[in-house]
ZADO-1210 file (C-alpha; in nm, 4 decimals, padded with zeros to 6 digits):
<atoms>
<atom x="-01.6492" y="-01.2512" z="-00.8886" code="UNK" pos="1"/>
<atom x="-01.5611" y="-01.2141" z="-00.4910" code="UNK" pos="2"/>
<atom x="-01.3155" y="-01.0143" z="-00.5167" code="UNK" pos="3"/>
<atom x="-01.5107" y="-00.8022" z="-00.7496" code="UNK" pos="4"/>
<atom x="-01.7990" y="-00.7203" z="-00.5406" code="UNK" pos="5"/>
<atom x="-01.5440" y="-00.5384" z="-00.3267" code="UNK" pos="6"/>
<atom x="-01.4415" y="-00.3443" z="-00.5578" code="UNK" pos="7"/>
<atom x="-01.7679" y="-00.2358" z="-00.7281" code="UNK" pos="8"/>
<atom x="-01.8241" y="00.1311" z="-00.6233" code="UNK" pos="9"/>
<atom x="-02.2409" y="00.2271" z="-00.6745" code="UNK" pos="10"/>
<atom x="-02.2078" y="00.4312" z="-01.0003" code="UNK" pos="11"/>
<atom x="-02.0311" y="00.1082" z="-01.1320" code="UNK" pos="12"/>
<atom x="-02.3417" y="-00.0490" z="-00.9921" code="UNK" pos="13"/>
<atom x="-02.5655" y="00.2113" z="-01.1604" code="UNK" pos="14"/>
<atom x="-02.3621" y="00.0489" z="-01.4984" code="UNK" pos="15"/>
<atom x="-02.4343" y="-00.3024" z="-01.4848" code="UNK" pos="16"/>
<atom x="-02.8019" y="-00.1983" z="-01.4276" code="UNK" pos="17"/>
<atom x="-02.8264" y="-00.0126" z="-01.7093" code="UNK" pos="18"/>
<atom x="-02.6645" y="-00.2498" z="-01.9357" code="UNK" pos="19"/>
<atom x="-02.8635" y="-00.5566" z="-01.7688" code="UNK" pos="20"/>
<atom x="-03.2060" y="-00.3239" z="-01.9324" code="UNK" pos="21"/>
<atom x="-03.0787" y="-00.1578" z="-02.2012" code="UNK" pos="22"/>
<atom x="-02.8060" y="-00.3741" z="-02.3589" code="UNK" pos="23"/>
<atom x="-02.5781" y="-00.1796" z="-02.5233" code="UNK" pos="24"/>
<atom x="-02.4430" y="00.2428" z="-02.4656" code="UNK" pos="25"/>
<atom x="-02.1539" y="00.4301" z="-02.6580" code="UNK" pos="26"/>
<atom x="-01.8845" y="00.5815" z="-02.4483" code="UNK" pos="27"/>
<atom x="-02.0340" y="00.9308" z="-02.4761" code="UNK" pos="28"/>
<atom x="-02.3805" y="00.7639" z="-02.3666" code="UNK" pos="29"/>
<atom x="-02.2263" y="00.6551" z="-02.0662" code="UNK" pos="30"/>
<atom x="-02.0379" y="01.0303" z="-01.9921" code="UNK" pos="31"/>
<atom x="-02.4458" y="01.1665" z="-01.9869" code="UNK" pos="32"/>
<atom x="-02.5315" y="00.8540" z="-01.7799" code="UNK" pos="33"/>
<atom x="-02.3139" y="00.8771" z="-01.5182" code="UNK" pos="34"/>
<atom x="-01.9568" y="01.0596" z="-01.5860" code="UNK" pos="35"/>
<atom x="-01.8408" y="01.4468" z="-01.5446" code="UNK" pos="36"/>
<atom x="-01.5577" y="01.4270" z="-01.8018" code="UNK" pos="37"/>
<atom x="-01.4762" y="01.2048" z="-02.1156" code="UNK" pos="38"/>
<atom x="-01.1249" y="01.1492" z="-01.9370" code="UNK" pos="39"/>
<atom x="-01.2821" y="01.0042" z="-01.6473" code="UNK" pos="40"/>
<atom x="-01.5226" y="00.7945" z="-01.8124" code="UNK" pos="41"/>
<atom x="-01.2541" y="00.6561" z="-02.0096" code="UNK" pos="42"/>
<atom x="-01.0578" y="00.5646" z="-01.7632" code="UNK" pos="43"/>
<atom x="-01.3250" y="00.4132" z="-01.5230" code="UNK" pos="44"/>
<atom x="-01.4782" y="00.1848" z="-01.8762" code="UNK" pos="45"/>
<atom x="-01.1402" y="00.0987" z="-01.9341" code="UNK" pos="46"/>
<atom x="-01.0526" y="-00.0733" z="-01.5788" code="UNK" pos="47"/>
<atom x="-01.3783" y="-00.2817" z="-01.5778" code="UNK" pos="48"/>
<atom x="-01.2799" y="-00.3492" z="-01.9393" code="UNK" pos="49"/>
<atom x="-00.9569" y="-00.4948" z="-01.8168" code="UNK" pos="50"/>
<atom x="-01.1339" y="-00.7032" z="-01.5315" code="UNK" pos="51"/>
<atom x="-01.4398" y="-00.8896" z="-01.7545" code="UNK" pos="52"/>
<atom x="-01.7176" y="-00.7065" z="-01.5902" code="UNK" pos="53"/>
<atom x="-01.7410" y="-00.4696" z="-01.9168" code="UNK" pos="54"/>
<atom x="-01.7154" y="-00.5611" z="-02.2562" code="UNK" pos="55"/>
<atom x="-01.7373" y="-00.3423" z="-02.5945" code="UNK" pos="56"/>
<atom x="-01.7378" y="-00.3885" z="-02.9465" code="UNK" pos="57"/>
<atom x="-01.7130" y="-00.1355" z="-03.2344" code="UNK" pos="58"/>
<atom x="-01.7190" y="-00.1612" z="-03.6744" code="UNK" pos="59"/>
<atom x="-01.4536" y="-00.0635" z="-03.9318" code="UNK" pos="60"/>
<atom x="-01.5101" y="00.3104" z="-04.0232" code="UNK" pos="61"/>
<atom x="-01.3430" y="00.5386" z="-04.3126" code="UNK" pos="62"/>
<atom x="-01.2352" y="00.8260" z="-04.1809" code="UNK" pos="63"/>
<atom x="-01.1913" y="00.8352" z="-03.8299" code="UNK" pos="64"/>
<atom x="-01.3370" y="00.5509" z="-03.5482" code="UNK" pos="65"/>
<atom x="-01.6655" y="00.4351" z="-03.4432" code="UNK" pos="66"/>
<atom x="-01.7515" y="00.4763" z="-03.1276" code="UNK" pos="67"/>
<atom x="-01.6916" y="00.1794" z="-02.8632" code="UNK" pos="68"/>
<atom x="-02.0668" y="00.0047" z="-02.7916" code="UNK" pos="69"/>
<atom x="-02.0504" y="-00.1284" z="-02.4618" code="UNK" pos="70"/>
<atom x="-02.1962" y="-00.4220" z="-02.2622" code="UNK" pos="71"/>
<atom x="-02.1611" y="-00.6725" z="-01.9969" code="UNK" pos="72"/>
<atom x="-01.8977" y="-00.8614" z="-01.9912" code="UNK" pos="73"/>
<atom x="-01.8806" y="-01.2016" z="-01.8647" code="UNK" pos="74"/>
<atom x="-01.8443" y="-01.0736" z="-01.5281" code="UNK" pos="75"/>
<atom x="-02.0238" y="-00.8149" z="-01.5010" code="UNK" pos="76"/>
<atom x="-02.2887" y="-01.0572" z="-01.6514" code="UNK" pos="77"/>
<atom x="-02.2687" y="-01.2768" z="-01.4057" code="UNK" pos="78"/>
<atom x="-02.2822" y="-01.0300" z="-01.0861" code="UNK" pos="79"/>
<atom x="-02.6722" y="-00.9155" z="-01.1997" code="UNK" pos="80"/>
<atom x="-02.8362" y="-01.2481" z="-01.1179" code="UNK" pos="81"/>
<atom x="-02.5919" y="-01.3273" z="-00.8411" code="UNK" pos="82"/>
<atom x="-02.7233" y="-01.0506" z="-00.7095" code="UNK" pos="83"/>
<atom x="-03.1007" y="-01.1272" z="-00.7853" code="UNK" pos="84"/>
<atom x="-03.0460" y="-01.4331" z="-00.6972" code="UNK" pos="85"/>
<atom x="-03.0646" y="-01.6138" z="-01.0407" code="UNK" pos="86"/>
<atom x="-02.8694" y="-01.8491" z="-01.1967" code="UNK" pos="87"/>
<atom x="-02.5470" y="-01.7423" z="-01.3152" code="UNK" pos="88"/>
<atom x="-02.4227" y="-01.7384" z="-01.7518" code="UNK" pos="89"/>
<atom x="-02.1446" y="-01.9178" z="-01.8691" code="UNK" pos="90"/>
<atom x="-01.9040" y="-01.6978" z="-01.9861" code="UNK" pos="91"/>
<atom x="-01.8661" y="-01.8003" z="-02.3797" code="UNK" pos="92"/>
<atom x="-02.2674" y="-01.7543" z="-02.3352" code="UNK" pos="93"/>
<atom x="-02.2172" y="-01.3552" z="-02.2671" code="UNK" pos="94"/>
<atom x="-01.9580" y="-01.3724" z="-02.5301" code="UNK" pos="95"/>
<atom x="-02.2169" y="-01.5171" z="-02.8129" code="UNK" pos="96"/>
<atom x="-02.4903" y="-01.3003" z="-02.6915" code="UNK" pos="97"/>
<atom x="-02.2490" y="-00.9997" z="-02.7878" code="UNK" pos="98"/>
<atom x="-02.1150" y="-01.1379" z="-03.1104" code="UNK" pos="99"/>
<atom x="-02.4795" y="-01.1600" z="-03.1916" code="UNK" pos="100"/>
<atom x="-02.5782" y="-00.7734" z="-03.0755" code="UNK" pos="101"/>
<atom x="-02.2689" y="-00.6638" z="-03.2624" code="UNK" pos="102"/>
<atom x="-02.3626" y="-00.8117" z="-03.5860" code="UNK" pos="103"/>
<atom x="-02.7282" y="-00.7336" z="-03.5359" code="UNK" pos="104"/>
<atom x="-02.9312" y="-00.5574" z="-03.7757" code="UNK" pos="105"/>
<atom x="-03.1488" y="-00.3080" z="-03.4918" code="UNK" pos="106"/>
<atom x="-02.7956" y="-00.2134" z="-03.3353" code="UNK" pos="107"/>
<atom x="-02.8032" y="00.1371" z="-03.4988" code="UNK" pos="108"/>
<atom x="-03.1854" y="00.1664" z="-03.3402" code="UNK" pos="109"/>
<atom x="-03.1328" y="00.0318" z="-03.0164" code="UNK" pos="110"/>
<atom x="-02.8631" y="00.3085" z="-03.0062" code="UNK" pos="111"/>
<atom x="-03.0684" y="00.5577" z="-03.1244" code="UNK" pos="112"/>
<atom x="-03.3623" y="00.4104" z="-02.8824" code="UNK" pos="113"/>
<atom x="-03.1274" y="00.4330" z="-02.6317" code="UNK" pos="114"/>
<atom x="-02.9807" y="00.7623" z="-02.7138" code="UNK" pos="115"/>
<atom x="-03.3364" y="00.9274" z="-02.6446" code="UNK" pos="116"/>
<atom x="-03.3417" y="00.8833" z="-02.3000" code="UNK" pos="117"/>
<atom x="-03.0300" y="00.9731" z="-02.1816" code="UNK" pos="118"/>
<atom x="-03.0584" y="01.2828" z="-02.3728" code="UNK" pos="119"/>
<atom x="-03.3381" y="01.3310" z="-02.1245" code="UNK" pos="120"/>
<atom x="-03.1137" y="01.1864" z="-01.8385" code="UNK" pos="121"/>
<atom x="-02.8573" y="01.4188" z="-01.8804" code="UNK" pos="122"/>
<atom x="-03.0648" y="01.7145" z="-01.9229" code="UNK" pos="123"/>
<atom x="-03.2302" y="01.6353" z="-01.5832" code="UNK" pos="124"/>
<atom x="-02.9076" y="01.6273" z="-01.4496" code="UNK" pos="125"/>
<atom x="-02.8188" y="01.9929" z="-01.5044" code="UNK" pos="126"/>
<atom x="-03.2369" y="02.1085" z="-01.4564" code="UNK" pos="127"/>
<atom x="-03.3240" y="02.1421" z="-01.0835" code="UNK" pos="128"/>
<atom x="-03.6649" y="02.0193" z="-01.1141" code="UNK" pos="129"/>
<atom x="-03.6499" y="01.7792" z="-01.4267" code="UNK" pos="130"/>
<atom x="-03.6072" y="01.4160" z="-01.3750" code="UNK" pos="131"/>
<atom x="-03.6780" y="01.0897" z="-01.5515" code="UNK" pos="132"/>
<atom x="-03.8820" y="00.8973" z="-01.3843" code="UNK" pos="133"/>
<atom x="-03.9163" y="00.5869" z="-01.5761" code="UNK" pos="134"/>
<atom x="-03.7657" y="00.3935" z="-01.8670" code="UNK" pos="135"/>
<atom x="-03.8763" y="00.1087" z="-02.0149" code="UNK" pos="136"/>
<atom x="-03.6438" y="-00.1178" z="-02.2679" code="UNK" pos="137"/>
<atom x="-03.9141" y="-00.2583" z="-02.5628" code="UNK" pos="138"/>
<atom x="-03.8839" y="-00.5986" z="-02.3515" code="UNK" pos="139"/>
<atom x="-04.0614" y="-00.4526" z="-02.0522" code="UNK" pos="140"/>
<atom x="-04.3241" y="-00.2740" z="-02.2494" code="UNK" pos="141"/>
<atom x="-04.4174" y="-00.5919" z="-02.3972" code="UNK" pos="142"/>
<atom x="-04.4475" y="-00.7634" z="-02.0874" code="UNK" pos="143"/>
<atom x="-04.7001" y="-00.5112" z="-01.9846" code="UNK" pos="144"/>
<atom x="-04.8759" y="-00.4369" z="-02.2834" code="UNK" pos="145"/>
<atom x="-04.8630" y="-00.8139" z="-02.4617" code="UNK" pos="146"/>
<atom x="-04.9298" y="-00.8305" z="-02.7965" code="UNK" pos="147"/>
<atom x="-05.1511" y="-00.4836" z="-02.8354" code="UNK" pos="148"/>
<atom x="-04.8176" y="-00.2453" z="-02.8796" code="UNK" pos="149"/>
<atom x="-04.4537" y="-00.2846" z="-02.9488" code="UNK" pos="150"/>
<atom x="-04.3049" y="00.0701" z="-02.8507" code="UNK" pos="151"/>
<atom x="-03.9906" y="00.1331" z="-02.8090" code="UNK" pos="152"/>
<atom x="-03.9600" y="00.2120" z="-02.5029" code="UNK" pos="153"/>
<atom x="-04.1648" y="00.3938" z="-02.2332" code="UNK" pos="154"/>
<atom x="-04.0951" y="00.6835" z="-01.9870" code="UNK" pos="155"/>
<atom x="-04.2189" y="00.9565" z="-01.7653" code="UNK" pos="156"/>
<atom x="-04.1074" y="01.2743" z="-01.7446" code="UNK" pos="157"/>
<atom x="-04.1367" y="01.5322" z="-01.4480" code="UNK" pos="158"/>
<atom x="-04.0451" y="01.8592" z="-01.4958" code="UNK" pos="159"/>
<atom x="-04.1222" y="02.1579" z="-01.1709" code="UNK" pos="160"/>
<atom x="-04.4335" y="01.9723" z="-01.0509" code="UNK" pos="161"/>
<atom x="-04.5473" y="01.8036" z="-01.4356" code="UNK" pos="162"/>
<atom x="-04.5338" y="01.4288" z="-01.4706" code="UNK" pos="163"/>
<atom x="-04.5854" y="01.3458" z="-01.8054" code="UNK" pos="164"/>
<atom x="-04.5921" y="00.9786" z="-01.8978" code="UNK" pos="165"/>
<atom x="-04.5219" y="00.8701" z="-02.3169" code="UNK" pos="166"/>
<atom x="-04.4936" y="00.5720" z="-02.5254" code="UNK" pos="167"/>
<atom x="-04.1756" y="00.6111" z="-02.7519" code="UNK" pos="168"/>
<atom x="-04.1872" y="00.4749" z="-03.1614" code="UNK" pos="169"/>
<atom x="-03.8075" y="00.5813" z="-03.2640" code="UNK" pos="170"/>
<atom x="-03.8227" y="00.6359" z="-03.6499" code="UNK" pos="171"/>
<atom x="-03.4703" y="00.6182" z="-03.8788" code="UNK" pos="172"/>
<atom x="-03.7216" y="00.6855" z="-04.2063" code="UNK" pos="173"/>
<atom x="-03.5916" y="00.3326" z="-04.3436" code="UNK" pos="174"/>
<atom x="-04.0262" y="00.2306" z="-04.3123" code="UNK" pos="175"/>
<atom x="-04.3012" y="00.3562" z="-04.5667" code="UNK" pos="176"/>
<atom x="-04.5023" y="00.6158" z="-04.3550" code="UNK" pos="177"/>
<atom x="-04.7959" y="00.4027" z="-04.3994" code="UNK" pos="178"/>
<atom x="-04.6376" y="00.1652" z="-04.1730" code="UNK" pos="179"/>
<atom x="-04.5214" y="00.4121" z="-03.9439" code="UNK" pos="180"/>
<atom x="-04.8596" y="00.5320" z="-03.9077" code="UNK" pos="181"/>
<atom x="-05.0465" y="00.1675" z="-03.9009" code="UNK" pos="182"/>
<atom x="-04.8920" y="00.1513" z="-03.5425" code="UNK" pos="183"/>
<atom x="-05.1304" y="00.3438" z="-03.3860" code="UNK" pos="184"/>
<atom x="-05.4163" y="00.1332" z="-03.4054" code="UNK" pos="185"/>
<atom x="-05.2177" y="-00.0739" z="-03.1487" code="UNK" pos="186"/>
<atom x="-05.2552" y="00.1946" z="-02.9525" code="UNK" pos="187"/>
<atom x="-05.5943" y="00.2945" z="-02.9461" code="UNK" pos="188"/>
<atom x="-05.7171" y="-00.0537" z="-02.8156" code="UNK" pos="189"/>
<atom x="-05.5081" y="00.0710" z="-02.4977" code="UNK" pos="190"/>
<atom x="-05.6987" y="00.1514" z="-02.1725" code="UNK" pos="191"/>
<atom x="-05.8137" y="00.5252" z="-02.1226" code="UNK" pos="192"/>
<atom x="-05.5732" y="00.5225" z="-01.8489" code="UNK" pos="193"/>
<atom x="-05.2798" y="00.3888" z="-02.0445" code="UNK" pos="194"/>
<atom x="-05.3367" y="00.6268" z="-02.3399" code="UNK" pos="195"/>
<atom x="-05.0506" y="00.8031" z="-02.2828" code="UNK" pos="196"/>
<atom x="-04.9164" y="01.0744" z="-02.5570" code="UNK" pos="197"/>
<atom x="-04.7275" y="00.8472" z="-02.8208" code="UNK" pos="198"/>
<atom x="-04.3702" y="00.9997" z="-02.9590" code="UNK" pos="199"/>
<atom x="-04.1980" y="00.9967" z="-03.2831" code="UNK" pos="200"/>
<atom x="-03.8761" y="01.1339" z="-03.2570" code="UNK" pos="201"/>
<atom x="-03.7777" y="01.1653" z="-03.6411" code="UNK" pos="202"/>
<atom x="-03.3943" y="01.1808" z="-03.7884" code="UNK" pos="203"/>
<atom x="-03.5325" y="01.5055" z="-04.0623" code="UNK" pos="204"/>
<atom x="-03.7658" y="01.7420" z="-04.0817" code="UNK" pos="205"/>
<atom x="-03.8165" y="01.6575" z="-04.4418" code="UNK" pos="206"/>
<atom x="-03.9419" y="01.3188" z="-04.2637" code="UNK" pos="207"/>
<atom x="-04.1649" y="01.4643" z="-03.9689" code="UNK" pos="208"/>
<atom x="-04.3186" y="01.6662" z="-04.2166" code="UNK" pos="209"/>
<atom x="-04.4371" y="01.3737" z="-04.4291" code="UNK" pos="210"/>
<atom x="-04.5820" y="01.1733" z="-04.1435" code="UNK" pos="211"/>
<atom x="-04.7847" y="01.4865" z="-04.0297" code="UNK" pos="212"/>
<atom x="-04.9146" y="01.5356" z="-04.4099" code="UNK" pos="213"/>
<atom x="-04.9876" y="01.1468" z="-04.4101" code="UNK" pos="214"/>
<atom x="-05.1578" y="01.1130" z="-04.0101" code="UNK" pos="215"/>
<atom x="-05.3318" y="01.4621" z="-04.1752" code="UNK" pos="216"/>
<atom x="-05.4982" y="01.2964" z="-04.4822" code="UNK" pos="217"/>
<atom x="-05.5146" y="00.9195" z="-04.2958" code="UNK" pos="218"/>
<atom x="-05.6743" y="01.0992" z="-03.9198" code="UNK" pos="219"/>
<atom x="-05.5677" y="00.9339" z="-03.6115" code="UNK" pos="220"/>
<atom x="-05.7484" y="00.6876" z="-03.4577" code="UNK" pos="221"/>
<atom x="-05.9730" y="00.7771" z="-03.1333" code="UNK" pos="222"/>
<atom x="-05.8415" y="00.8552" z="-02.8420" code="UNK" pos="223"/>
<atom x="-05.4628" y="00.8446" z="-02.9968" code="UNK" pos="224"/>
<atom x="-05.2723" y="01.1527" z="-02.9292" code="UNK" pos="225"/>
<atom x="-04.8807" y="01.1416" z="-03.1328" code="UNK" pos="226"/>
<atom x="-04.6497" y="01.4655" z="-03.1560" code="UNK" pos="227"/>
<atom x="-04.3012" y="01.4758" z="-03.3356" code="UNK" pos="228"/>
<atom x="-03.9806" y="01.5801" z="-03.3408" code="UNK" pos="229"/>
<atom x="-03.6669" y="01.5593" z="-03.5058" code="UNK" pos="230"/>
<atom x="-03.2917" y="01.4568" z="-03.3961" code="UNK" pos="231"/>
<atom x="-03.2190" y="01.7163" z="-03.6639" code="UNK" pos="232"/>
<atom x="-03.4456" y="02.0026" z="-03.4861" code="UNK" pos="233"/>
<atom x="-03.3503" y="01.9070" z="-03.1121" code="UNK" pos="234"/>
<atom x="-03.0073" y="01.9310" z="-03.1557" code="UNK" pos="235"/>
<atom x="-03.0616" y="02.2931" z="-03.1349" code="UNK" pos="236"/>
<atom x="-03.2841" y="02.2983" z="-02.9305" code="UNK" pos="237"/>
<atom x="-03.2475" y="02.1188" z="-02.6031" code="UNK" pos="238"/>
<atom x="-03.2552" y="01.7794" z="-02.7147" code="UNK" pos="239"/>
<atom x="-03.5831" y="01.5839" z="-02.6658" code="UNK" pos="240"/>
<atom x="-03.6656" y="01.7976" z="-02.3524" code="UNK" pos="241"/>
<atom x="-03.7071" y="02.0914" z="-02.5031" code="UNK" pos="242"/>
<atom x="-03.9598" y="02.3007" z="-02.6994" code="UNK" pos="243"/>
<atom x="-03.9117" y="02.0576" z="-03.0088" code="UNK" pos="244"/>
<atom x="-04.2643" y="01.8531" z="-03.0330" code="UNK" pos="245"/>
<atom x="-04.5686" y="01.9454" z="-03.2460" code="UNK" pos="246"/>
<atom x="-04.8965" y="01.7346" z="-03.1868" code="UNK" pos="247"/>
<atom x="-05.0347" y="01.6424" z="-03.4695" code="UNK" pos="248"/>
<atom x="-05.2962" y="01.9113" z="-03.5704" code="UNK" pos="249"/>
<atom x="-05.1193" y="02.1790" z="-03.4160" code="UNK" pos="250"/>
<atom x="-04.8714" y="02.3928" z="-03.5653" code="UNK" pos="251"/>
<atom x="-04.6690" y="02.5240" z="-03.2917" code="UNK" pos="252"/>
<atom x="-04.4006" y="02.3416" z="-03.0948" code="UNK" pos="253"/>
<atom x="-04.3991" y="02.2656" z="-02.7276" code="UNK" pos="254"/>
<atom x="-04.2046" y="02.1214" z="-02.4777" code="UNK" pos="255"/>
<atom x="-04.2260" y="01.7461" z="-02.3739" code="UNK" pos="256"/>
<atom x="-04.3007" y="01.8425" z="-01.9757" code="UNK" pos="257"/>
<atom x="-04.5715" y="02.0335" z="-02.1688" code="UNK" pos="258"/>
<atom x="-04.7748" y="01.7826" z="-02.3535" code="UNK" pos="259"/>
<atom x="-05.1061" y="01.6773" z="-02.2000" code="UNK" pos="260"/>
<atom x="-05.1370" y="01.4477" z="-01.9415" code="UNK" pos="261"/>
<atom x="-05.3825" y="01.1445" z="-01.9779" code="UNK" pos="262"/>
<atom x="-05.6849" y="01.1701" z="-01.8317" code="UNK" pos="263"/>
<atom x="-05.8822" y="00.9044" z="-01.6421" code="UNK" pos="264"/>
<atom x="-05.5924" y="00.8673" z="-01.3623" code="UNK" pos="265"/>
<atom x="-05.5172" y="01.2377" z="-01.2822" code="UNK" pos="266"/>
<atom x="-05.2228" y="01.2341" z="-01.4570" code="UNK" pos="267"/>
<atom x="-05.0507" y="00.9272" z="-01.2381" code="UNK" pos="268"/>
<atom x="-04.7927" y="00.7326" z="-01.3914" code="UNK" pos="269"/>
<atom x="-04.8608" y="00.3490" z="-01.4646" code="UNK" pos="270"/>
<atom x="-04.8290" y="00.1436" z="-01.2265" code="UNK" pos="271"/>
<atom x="-04.9375" y="-00.1382" z="-01.4240" code="UNK" pos="272"/>
</atoms>
């Protein structure tokens, strides 16, 4: 480990921190987060894999091959807590955690959630003035909010001087719409300074239309604002930073930066 510390670049340390917080990324996601090209990314990721700093897995798929999912390897998983003065995990425990992640029924959901934030980060890298100022995973949100809400993530998006904090719920189209809408009850219990827009990131336009119809019939809880967008639509419209968001009750679409900031704290990011 002492020898590896001397060989780690600032970008390597960034990768370790990201994987420690968000567990896994695909190769393409890591390209968008930290590299300028696929070739450069593959070369460095393979080197870190050979040194047990990173690990990877993928599932059998036909035709073609599934993209690698990257995680911390035994050395990388030890370097992170070592830097914080925490106990180091046993290599076997790290391998076991990777195996559990690879077989987890929520893996696709996790990769999709991470992909949402990666897309914002990639947009910011090519658009001066745009920045993802905060990116919290589900566990960090739960830590801050207790059992009131269980969002998939929290972020603060800044673009040309406008800062918009938000909660995000990623939907894969597998739950009944009533269950999806039922998640909003908890958001209504948040204090006003934490009443950020709730973003539903949906897979298809049809799913979005049906959710809007359901929310129109059921109504929104008091104090909760909701916007929706679809991966299908965003792919051709600049990703989640673009003019792809439709507020419930409004027909027009706006960019993420144009969503309303919370009242009560001047729109300042939640440091709670």
